[in-house]
Every structure is written in C-alpha cells, then in structure tokens.
C-alpha positions in Angstrom: 1.7 24.7 -20.2 4.3 26.3 -17.9 8.5 26.6 -17.9 9.8 25.5 -15.0 13.0 27.5 -14.6 16.1 28.1 -12.3 17.2 31.1 -10.5 19.4 32.0 -13.4 17.1 31.2 -16.1 14.6 33.6 -14.2 17.1 36.4 -13.7 17.7 36.0 -17.6 13.9 36.1 -18.2 13.4 39.1 -16.1 15.7 40.9 -18.1 14.2 40.0 -21.4 11.0 41.6 -20.3 13.1 44.4 -19.3 14.2 45.0 -22.7 10.8 44.4 -23.9 10.1 47.6 -22.4 8.7 46.5 -18.9 10.5 48.4 -16.2 11.7 46.7 -12.8 9.5 49.0 -11.0 6.6 48.0 -12.8 7.3 44.4 -12.6 7.9 45.2 -8.9 4.1 47.2 -8.8 2.3 44.5 -10.3 4.2 41.7 -7.8 2.9 43.4 -4.9 -0.3 43.7 -6.0 -0.8 40.4 -6.8 0.4 39.6 -3.1 -2.2 42.4 -1.6 -4.9 40.3 -3.8 -4.0 36.8 -2.4 -3.9 37.9 0.7 -7.2 40.3 0.5 -8.7 36.7 -1.2 -7.7 34.0 1.3 -7.4 36.8 4.7 -10.4 38.9 4.3 -10.0 40.3 7.3 -7.9 40.6 10.5 -4.2 42.8 10.6 -1.4 42.0 8.4 2.3 41.8 9.1 4.6 42.6 6.1 8.0 40.9 7.3 10.5 42.5 4.5 14.3 41.6 3.9 17.0 43.7 2.4 16.7 43.2 -1.6 13.6 43.2 -4.4 11.8 40.2 -2.7 11.5 42.8 0.0 10.4 45.3 -2.5 7.3 43.5 -3.5 6.4 43.4 0.2 6.6 47.0 0.6 4.2 47.2 -2.2 1.8 44.8 -1.0 2.0 46.9 2.2 1.0 50.0 0.3 -2.0 48.6 -1.6 -3.4 46.7 1.5 -3.2 50.0 3.4 -5.2 51.7 0.5 -7.4 48.8 0.7 -7.6 50.0 4.4 -6.5 46.8 6.3 -4.8 47.3 9.4 -1.6 46.3 8.1 2.1 46.7 9.7 5.6 46.6 7.7 8.7 44.9 9.8 11.7 45.4 7.9 15.3 44.1 8.1 16.8 46.9 6.7 16.4 50.8 6.7 14.5 51.8 3.6 17.3 54.3 2.5 19.5 51.0 2.9 17.6 49.6 0.0 18.7 48.6 -3.4 16.5 50.2 -6.6 14.0 49.7 -7.4 12.8 48.2 -3.6 13.9 51.5 -2.4 11.4 53.7 -4.7 8.9 51.0 -3.2 9.8 51.6 0.3 9.4 55.5 0.2 6.1 55.3 -2.0 4.9 52.9 1.0 6.1 55.5 3.7 4.4 58.2 1.9 1.2 56.3 1.8 1.1 56.2 5.7 1.9 52.4 5.7 3.1 51.9 9.5 6.7 50.6 9.5 9.4 49.3 12.2 12.4 48.9 11.1 14.4 46.1 13.1 17.8 45.3 12.1 19.1 43.0 15.4 19.0 38.9 14.7 15.8 38.6 17.0 12.8 40.4 16.3 11.3 39.3 19.1 7.5 37.8 18.9 6.1 41.2 19.9 5.8 42.1 16.0 3.7 39.2 14.8 1.8 39.0 17.5 -1.8 39.4 17.0 -1.4 39.0 13.2 -4.1 37.1 11.0 -1.7 36.9 8.2 2.2 37.3 7.9 3.6 37.8 4.2 7.1 36.4 3.7 9.2 38.6 1.9 12.0 38.1 3.7 14.4 36.6 0.9 13.8 36.2 -3.2 15.1 33.4 -5.7 18.4 34.3 -5.5 18.9 33.6 -1.7 21.1 30.5 -1.1 21.3 27.7 1.6 22.0 26.8 4.6 19.8 30.6 6.0 21.6 32.7 8.5 20.9 32.3 11.9 19.6 36.0 11.7 17.2 34.4 9.1 15.9 31.5 10.7 15.4 33.6 13.6 12.5 35.4 12.1 11.5 32.6 10.5 10.8 30.8 14.1 9.1 34.2 15.3 6.8 34.3 11.9 5.8 30.7 12.4 5.5 30.9 16.2 2.8 33.5 15.8 0.3 30.7 14.2 -0.9 33.3 11.4 -1.9 32.6 7.9 1.6 32.6 5.9 1.6 34.1 2.4 5.2 33.9 0.9 6.5 35.8 -1.9 7.8 34.3 -5.1 9.1 31.2 -2.5 8.9 30.4 0.8 12.1 31.7 2.7 14.2 28.6 3.1 13.7 26.6 -0.2 16.1 26.7 -2.6 15.1 27.9 -6.3 17.1 25.3 -8.4 17.3 22.2 -5.9 14.1 22.5 -4.1 16.0 21.8 -1.1 14.6 22.8 2.2 16.6 24.3 5.5 15.8 23.1 8.5 13.8 26.0 10.1 12.7 26.9 6.8 9.0 28.8 6.6 6.1 27.0 5.7 3.6 28.8 3.8 -0.1 28.2 3.3 0.1 30.2 0.3 3.0 30.9 -2.2 2.4 33.2 -5.0 5.1 32.6 -7.7 6.2 35.8 -9.9 6.8 35.7 -13.4 7.4 32.1 -13.7 7.7 28.8 -11.6 10.9 27.7 -10.4 12.2 24.6 -9.7 11.7 24.9 -5.9 8.0 24.9 -6.5 7.5 21.8 -7.9 10.9 19.8 -6.6 10.7 17.9 -3.1 11.0 18.5 -0.2 11.2 22.5 -0.8 8.0 22.2 -2.7 6.2 20.5 0.1 6.3 24.0 2.0 5.0 26.0 -0.5 1.6 25.1 0.4 -1.0 26.1 -2.7 0.8 27.6 -5.6 -0.5 30.4 -7.6 1.4 31.8 -10.3 0.8 35.3 -11.3 2.8 35.8 -14.5 2.8 39.9 -13.9 0.9 40.9 -17.1 3.7 38.9 -19.9 2.6 37.5 -22.0 3.3 33.5 -22.7 5.8 33.9 -25.7 7.8 36.4 -23.8 8.0 34.0 -20.9 8.6 30.8 -23.0 12.0 29.3 -22.1 12.9 26.4 -24.8 14.1 23.4 -23.4 13.5 24.2 -19.8 11.1 21.6 -18.0 7.8 21.8 -18.1 4.7 21.7 -15.9 1.3 20.4 -18.2 -2.5 21.5 -17.1 -4.7 18.8 -17.0 -6.2 19.4 -20.4 -2.9 18.7 -21.9 -2.6 15.6 -21.0 -6.2 15.0 -21.9 -5.4 15.2 -25.5 -3.2 12.3 -24.7 -6.5 10.1 -23.8 -7.5 8.7 -26.7 -10.8 7.9 -27.4 -12.0 4.6 -28.8 -12.9 4.9 -32.0 -16.8 2.9 -32.4 -15.6 0.3 -34.3 -13.2 -0.7 -31.7 -12.0 -4.2 -30.7 -9.4 -6.0 -28.5 -6.8 -5.9 -30.7 -7.2 -2.3 -31.8 -7.0 -1.2 -28.3 -3.6 -2.3 -27.7 -1.9 -5.8 -26.8 0.4 -5.5 -24.1 2.7 -8.7 -22.9 3.9 -8.3 -19.0 6.8 -10.0 -18.4 6.9 -10.2 -14.4 7.0 -12.2 -11.8 8.9 -14.5 -9.7 8.1 -17.1 -6.8 9.1 -14.6 -4.2 7.1 -11.6 -6.1 3.6 -13.2 -7.8 1.8 -10.1 -6.9 3.9 -7.8 -8.8 3.6 -9.3 -12.0 -0.3 -9.3 -11.2 -0.4 -5.6 -10.5 2.0 -5.0 -13.5 -1.0 -6.6 -15.2 -3.5 -5.1 -13.8 -2.8 -1.7 -14.4 -2.1 -2.1 -18.2 -6.1 -3.8 -18.3 -7.3 -0.6 -16.3 -5.4 1.8 -18.3 -7.3 0.4 -21.7 -5.2 -2.1 -23.5 -7.6 -4.6 -24.9 -5.4 -7.4 -24.7 -3.4 -8.0 -21.8 -1.2 -11.2 -21.5 1.4 -12.5 -18.3 4.4 -14.1 -18.8 5.4 -15.2 -15.8 8.1 -18.2 -14.5 6.1 -21.4 -14.7 6.0 -22.3 -10.8 3.8 -18.8 -10.5 1.1 -19.2 -13.2 -1.4 -20.9 -10.8 -0.9 -18.1 -8.5 -1.1 -15.3 -10.8 -4.3 -17.1 -12.6 -6.4 -16.9 -9.5 -5.6 -13.4 -9.3 -6.5 -12.1 -12.9 -9.6 -13.7 -14.9 -9.5 -12.0 -18.3 -6.0 -12.3 -19.1 -4.1 -15.5 -20.2 -1.0 -16.3 -18.2 1.7 -18.2 -19.7 4.4 -20.0 -17.9 8.2 -19.4 -18.8 11.3 -21.6 -18.2 12.0 -21.2 -14.9 14.9 -22.1 -12.1 15.0 -24.1 -9.0 14.6 -20.2 -7.2 11.4 -19.9 -9.2 12.9 -17.3 -11.1 13.3 -16.8 -14.7 15.8 -18.5 -16.6 18.0 -17.6 -19.2 16.1 -19.6 -21.4 12.7 -17.5 -20.7 14.3 -14.7 -23.1 13.9 -16.7 -26.9 10.1 -17.6 -25.7 9.5 -13.8 -24.8 10.8 -12.7 -27.7 9.0 -15.4 -30.3 6.0 -14.2 -28.3 6.3 -10.5 -28.2 6.1 -10.5 -32.4 2.3 -10.5 -31.5 2.3 -7.7 -29.2 2.4 -3.9 -29.5 4.0 -3.2 -26.4 6.2 -5.2 -24.0 6.4 -4.6 -20.0 9.6 -6.0 -18.8 10.8 -6.2 -15.0 8.5 -6.1 -12.0 9.5 -8.6 -9.4 11.5 -10.6 -11.6 14.4 -10.5 -8.8 18.3 -10.7 -9.5 19.3 -14.5 -9.6 21.4 -15.3 -12.4 19.2 -17.0 -14.9 16.9 -13.4 -14.4 19.6 -11.6 -14.8 21.1 -13.6 -18.1 16.8 -13.3 -19.2 16.3 -9.7 -18.8 19.5 -8.5 -21.0 18.6 -10.4 -23.8 15.0 -9.7 -23.9 16.3 -5.8 -23.8 18.6 -6.1 -26.1 16.3 -8.9 -28.9 12.9 -7.7 -28.6 12.0 -4.5 -31.0 8.9 -3.6 -30.0 8.0 -0.7 -27.5 9.0 -1.8 -24.2 9.1 -0.8 -20.4 12.0 -1.7 -18.5 10.6 -1.3 -14.8 12.5 -2.8 -11.2 14.7 -5.7 -11.2 15.0 -5.2 -15.0 16.7 -2.0 -14.7 19.1 -3.4 -12.1 20.1 -6.2 -14.4 21.2 -3.6 -16.7 23.8 -2.3 -14.2 27.3 -2.7 -16.0 25.4 -3.0 -19.1 24.2 0.3 -20.1 24.8 -0.3 -24.0 21.8 -2.5 -24.1 19.6 0.3 -23.2 21.3 2.7 -25.8 21.5 0.6 -28.4 17.4 0.2 -28.8 16.1 1.9 -31.7 12.2 1.2 -30.6 10.0 3.1 -28.1 11.9 2.6 -24.7 10.5 4.2 -21.4 12.5 3.4 -18.1 10.6 3.6 -15.2 13.4 3.7 -12.0 13.4 5.2 -8.5 16.3 7.0 -7.3 18.2 4.3 -6.1 17.9 2.3 -9.4 18.4 5.3 -11.2 21.7 6.0 -8.9 23.0 2.3 -9.8 22.4 2.9 -13.5 24.6 5.7 -13.8 27.4 5.0 -11.2 26.5 7.6 -8.5 24.8 8.0 -5.4 21.0 8.6 -4.7 21.9 11.7 -3.0 23.2 13.0 -6.4 20.6 11.7 -8.2 17.9 13.6 -5.9 20.3 16.8 -6.0 19.2 16.9 -9.5 16.6 15.0 -10.9 15.9 16.9 -13.8 19.9 16.3 -15.0 20.0 12.9 -13.8 16.8 11.8 -15.8 18.1 13.0 -18.8 21.3 11.2 -18.9 19.5 8.3 -20.4 16.6 10.1 -22.5 16.5 10.6 -25.7 14.5 11.0 -29.3 13.2 7.1 -28.6 14.0 6.6 -24.8 12.3 8.2 -22.1 12.9 8.3 -18.2 10.6 8.3 -15.9 12.3 9.1 -12.5 9.7 8.2 -9.8 9.1 9.9 -6.4 7.5 12.9 -5.4 7.4 15.4 -8.6 8.2 12.3 -10.8 10.2 13.8 -13.3 9.6 12.3 -17.1 12.3 13.2 -19.5 12.5 12.0 -23.4 12.3 13.3 -27.3 13.7 16.7 -26.2 11.1 17.4 -23.1 11.4 17.4 -19.6 8.0 17.1 -17.7 7.5 17.7 -13.5 4.9 15.8 -12.7 1.7 17.6 -10.3 -0.3 15.0 -9.4 0.0 12.6 -6.6 0.3 11.7 -3.2 2.1 10.2 -0.4 -0.6 6.9 -0.6 1.4 6.3 -3.2 4.3 5.5 -1.4 3.6 1.9 -0.7 5.0 -1.6 -2.2 3.8 -2.4 -5.7 2.6 1.3 -6.6 5.4 1.5 -9.2 4.3 -2.2 -11.0 0.9 -1.0 -11.6 2.5 2.2 -13.1 4.6 0.2 -15.4 1.7 -1.6 -16.7 0.2 1.6 -17.4 3.0 3.1 -19.4 2.5 -0.5 -21.3 -0.9 0.0 -22.1 -0.2 3.7 -23.5 2.7 2.7 -25.4 0.5 0.2 -27.0 -1.7 2.5 -28.2 0.5 4.2 -30.3 2.0 6.9 -27.5 5.3 7.6 -28.1 7.6 7.0 -25.1 7.5 10.8 -23.8 3.7 10.9 -24.0 3.3 7.3 -22.7 5.7 8.1 -19.4 3.7 11.4 -18.9 0.1 10.3 -19.1 0.7 7.0 -17.3 2.4 9.1 -14.4 -0.4 11.7 -14.6 -3.1 9.1 -14.1 -1.5 7.3 -11.3 -1.1 10.2 -9.5 -4.8 11.1 -9.9 -5.5 7.3 -9.4 -3.5 7.6 -5.9 -5.4 10.9 -5.0 -8.9 9.4 -5.5 -7.7 6.3 -3.6 -6.7 7.9 -0.5 -9.9 10.1 -0.7 -11.8 7.3 0.0 -9.6 5.1 1.9 -7.6 7.4 3.4 -3.6 8.2 2.8 -2.7 5.3 5.6 -4.8 2.6 4.0 -4.1 3.0 0.6 -2.7 -0.3 -0.8 -1.4 -0.8 -4.7 -3.8 -3.6 -4.9 -6.5 -0.6 -4.7 -5.0 1.8 -7.6 -5.9 -0.4 -10.6 -9.8 0.1 -9.6 -9.1 3.8 -9.2 -7.7 4.5 -12.5 -10.8 4.8 -14.1 -11.8 7.5 -11.9 -8.6 9.5 -13.0 -9.5 8.7 -16.4 -13.2 10.3 -15.7 -11.0 13.5 -14.2 -9.4 13.9 -17.7 -12.2 13.1 -20.0 -14.3 15.8 -18.2 -11.0 18.4 -18.8 -11.1 17.4 -22.5 -13.3 20.5 -24.7 -16.5 19.1 -26.2 -16.7 19.3 -29.8 -19.6 21.5 -31.5 -21.8 19.4 -33.2 
C-alpha cells in the first residue's frame, strides 16, 4: 500500500526524512539517479536533452544529466536559470554537473526556440516540481510547447509540468509524459484526473527511504493487487448457495428495465450464491426473459410502471431473508419511487447499497442515510454526490477525496465513481487505479452496484466491499476492452468479464505451502 500525499504533506514528509538523517542533497542525488536509470532503460540509445527549471526539481535534472554523461550518453542540459542563481542543494548539483563536463546551455529568454530540443530521442522534463501552482506562466508554456513539438520520448521528474500536485488539474498546453518518475511518494496529481492522464506510466522511486518513515496515517491510499486479492475470499469445500451470500436487488422501472437486469447479473458474477430481483410488476416479464438463474419478484407499481410507495413494505419483509440489498438502479424519480426508496433506506436493517435514483431520492432527506447503523455503501457519480451535498459538480471534482469523505463513517462508505474512483469509509480513503474509458457507458454503474452487494453479502465490511468491487469492475472493463476495443464495450458485456478479473486477482494471491 502506498499513501497519496498533497504537496504540503510531501514537504512535511521530506522534512521528516531529513530529520532522520538523510540530507536534501542526498535525496536529490538519489532522485537524479532514479531518473537517469529510467531514461537508460526506456531510451537506451540516442541523444538526451534535460530541461531544468529554477528549483529543486531542476536540481534533480542536473544530477540526472551528470549521471547520464558519466554513463557515456549524448546528453545536453538546457537551463532556465544560471547555475549560480539556483537555490541549494540545486546549485551544488549544477556545479557538479558542470565540473563533470556536461554540455550546458542557459536560456533565460521566454522562448528557447526549437533548436535546443531538435534531434533528441528523449527529453527529461525537470522544469517545475510539486510546489508549482497553476496557471503556468506564458514563458513556461512556451517551453512545454517546444518540448512537445520535438516529438521525443518524455520522462518527467516527479510530475509533468502543468499538472497540479494536489488536485490533478491540468493546465492547457501542459506537458504529456511517456513516463513519470514519482519521487519519495505518490502525489494526488499522479492518480487524480485529468492530470493523471498526462503522467503516462508512473514509476515510484522511494529514494531508499523505508516504508515506515514514509507512512502518513490518514492520507489516501493506493493498493497493490495482492491487497485486493486477500479480500477475494475462497469458497469453503462445503459451500452452498446460501453460504455464498444472498442478495436482493431492488431496481428497475418500465423505462429502465435493463438497469435491474445488469445489477442482478453483476451480483451473480461477483460470486453471490443466491440473487433475487425485486422490480415493478410490469417489468417482471422483461426481467425474466434476461435472467435464468435469478428469481424475479413483482413489486407494487404505479401507472408509470415505476415503484409505488407500497413497495417499501414488501421489500422490508423480503430483506429479512437476505444478507445484502442493492437499491436504486433504474428506479426513476416518480413520487412513488422516491417515497419507496426513502422508506427502504430507513427500514431495511441489513447491509445496503444505495445507487443511482435511490441516491437522488435522498436529496433533502440525508438524515435517513445518517441514521443507518447497518453497513451502507453509497455509489454516486459526481452529479449525484453534488446534489446530496448541495454543491456543484465542479466543487466535487475539485477535491474528490474531501467530497467523498463528507458522508463516510465507521459503517458508511462512499464510492465516488469516475476516473480514479475514490472509496472513503471506516477511516480509510482509497483511490482506484484500475479501469478504462470503456467503462464510460450507460449501465456500467448498475453492474458495479450489484458487485458491491455481492461482497457485502459475503460479509466484507462496507469499505472492503466497495474497494474490491471497484477494482474488479475496472479490471473487467480492461479485459473487455482488450477483446472488444474501448469503443465496442457495453455494460451488457461487463458481467462476463468479472470472472476474468477475478482470475487475475486469484493468481496474485500468495500460494500456501503444503
């Protein structure tokens, strides 16, 4: 597990490392060596241009240039500032590079022109570090433009120039890296979009600092695959359908019958042993034609073929026989459906997934969510969460971690969907790293809701269920896109790829010695 830090937290961490006896110059030396290693591994031949800014990020670049020069590479360094004007320890790194014979050109003009970057096979972006703030100055944007126009392989030091370390915001005209060498720790900009999309492949180098010293309790987390694998519980030899978890899916309407079917299929493919779909009576026939193994129960409905308020009593009675309930996909916001959703949230005492229109039904009735004591997972997209918080989508997206945490508690988990889905609950906040744009299709979230329900029914906590379902959902999307292309994937394809994703996790699980 890696922590994901803000720029301020990264500075504090760096100070802690220095206090532990590792100097800033030593960290800079290790950082430059890490960058040089990546350059030599990714672009083993050809000319390298290192573009260095006026701070310590530039200092890392000076060290990288010195190491590359010592390795016999054809390297040139283009600097924004005279070496004598650099702060320490960057100034010392620049002096060492000059004494080693690195070819250096200082270009203090706003426009370096295309010539310094011409013919380079690789360009190292060491212009600005995590402390920089957007918008970029016009002069920096011109450097970015020249680097991008060169068409070389770009390795960025810590973060690509133009990515905000805290929010993942992306300055128009920012650099797009092929590889980003994250130094000491991950920053939020590495995993938060749109900035994360400009990072290319991210390689974390901890600069020789041990994990215990780098740990920042309470900071968002990124997990390794094996950490998800431990949550994918194996079946016991004497397992039966009820021991694998019973899920009741309350979903659908005449307008959106498919949402109900997708949620049920998601629960079934995620391993639940017994899944029942409860849907408005007029939808039963359609649902049955698409579900063979899951019983379908008709619920009281209105003239619009949506739930009526009387459905809540039926669901509350049914729920006693299930280990988890999934509520919301395709319900619509008719008066009856809203009333039913509110009553179900208030009355059902088993673990509950609240998705889609069930979330919208709770706007101005948030006390019903806050009053629940049983494990609860909310799965909003940014618009749904914004409505619940009484804010705007832009406000939610500007700090997805903070927004997600506002409804999270010991028993309540929020899964804020989108690129880099954020799961907050039980004192943890996890940023998901699986997934693909192929998942940006209608119904994808319905499948996810069903998957969360399956893991809740298998006795995972709300945070564990939300985290595991999200990661597997992303892997399933990746597998589907590999076979069908990103443009060709539909939500109907996803359930069949959940087992493919599961196999990948099962293979990541350590094998027991006999």
